[in-house]
C-alpha positions in Angstrom: 5.4 -19.0 22.1 2.8 -16.5 23.3 4.6 -13.7 21.4 4.3 -15.7 18.2 0.6 -16.3 18.7 0.1 -12.6 19.4 1.9 -11.7 16.2 -0.1 -14.2 14.2 -3.3 -12.7 15.6 -2.2 -9.2 14.9 -0.8 -9.7 11.4 -3.0 -12.6 10.3 -4.7 -10.3 7.7 -1.4 -9.8 6.0 -0.8 -13.5 5.3 -3.0 -13.8 2.2 -1.7 -10.5 0.9 1.9 -11.5 1.3 1.4 -14.9 -0.2 -0.3 -13.4 -3.2 2.6 -11.0 -3.6 5.2 -13.9 -3.3 3.3 -16.0 -5.9 3.2 -13.0 -8.2 7.0 -12.6 -7.9 7.6 -16.3 -8.4 5.4 -16.2 -11.6 7.0 -13.1 -12.9 10.7 -14.2 -12.6 10.2 -17.6 -14.1 11.5 -16.4 -17.5 14.2 -14.4 -15.8 12.9 -11.2 -17.3 10.6 -8.5 -15.9 8.6 -6.6 -18.4 7.4 -3.1 -17.7 3.8 -4.3 -17.2 5.0 -7.0 -14.8 7.0 -4.4 -12.9 3.9 -2.2 -12.6 1.9 -5.2 -11.2 4.6 -6.1 -8.7 4.9 -2.5 -7.5 1.1 -2.3 -7.1 1.0 -5.5 -5.1 4.1 -4.4 -3.1 2.2 -1.2 -2.0 -0.8 -3.3 -1.1 1.4 -5.3 1.3 3.0 -2.1 2.7 -0.4 -0.4 3.2 -1.9 -3.5 4.7 1.0 -3.5 7.2 0.5 0.2 7.9 -3.2 -0.3 8.4 -2.6 -3.2 10.8 -0.2 -1.1 12.8 -2.8 1.7 13.0 -5.5 -0.8 14.0 -7.8 0.0 11.0 -8.9 -1.9 8.0 -7.0 -1.7 4.7 -10.0 -0.1 2.9 -10.4 2.6 5.6 -6.7 3.2 5.6 -6.6 3.7 1.8 -9.6 5.9 1.9 -8.0 8.2 4.6 -4.8 8.4 2.5 -6.9 9.4 -0.6 -8.6 12.1 1.5 -5.2 13.4 2.7 -3.8 13.5 -0.8 -6.9 15.4 -2.1 -6.6 17.9 0.8 -2.9 18.4 0.0 -3.6 19.0 -3.7 -6.4 21.5 -2.9 -4.1 23.4 -0.5 -1.4 23.5 -3.1 -3.8 24.8 -5.8 -5.1 27.5 -3.4 -1.5 28.5 -2.7 -0.7 28.7 -6.4 -3.7 30.8 -7.1 -2.9 33.1 -4.1 0.7 33.5 -5.5 -0.6 34.2 -9.0 -3.0 36.9 -7.7 -0.4 38.7 -5.6 
């Protein structure tokens, strides 16, 4: 019982995100077809759920987690560009 309460406290922020995702899925599959636009929306919402979980595991907010991921991507792109330039000049 205490373990369940602990999990509810830790992952409580995920509940609205997961419920929104499940409602989106339910609405999307009503007509038994998934359009490309619906697929995009589902994948976007799926990654919100995944990143919310990852942020929770790291003990940070979703927004700060996404911000740090964006910074890492930018740094990686910058390093890749610098390496490309270096190779082109040599």
